[in-house]
C-alpha positions, 0 to 999 in steps of 0.5 A: 881597795885594790888587792883586798877582799871584802873582809879587808885582808890581802888576797892570797894570805892564809890565816895560821899558815906555818912555813915549812909544815907539811901534812903527812911528813914523817920524822926519821929516827937515826941512832948513830952509836949502837950499844951505848947503854950496854956497857953499863949493863943495860942490855937484854933488858927483857930478861933482867929485873926492874931493879937491875935496869935502874942500877944500869941506868944510874951507872950510865948517868954518871958518865952520860948526860941524862937527857941524852939517855932519856932521848935514846930510850924514847927513840929505841922504844919508838923504833920497837913500837910495832915490832916488840910491844913488851920491849917498847913498854919496858923502855917507856917505863924506864924513860918515865922512871928517869924523868922522875928520878934523874931530874930531867927537864923536858919541854 
């Protein structure tokens, strides 16, 4: 019984430990291309109607991948979460609209 404890497991082994997981580690969001959705009319979104925002997103979906647009909306919303709550809420609502109407498969 060398190297084993009373319960029969090896010394030093931890149940459920995950390699690479650290407490307190934060993810960094980097948006490489700025104003990607602006050329489709999705800019100054706090001052345009819901219908115009959805039309602009539909135009963007004709040229861009739906999941990319969805992830971009979520990333911008997250970056504005503490700065501009109204903008955050609008972006999250548009992302949810895309999830239901653009046939986006998220995991």
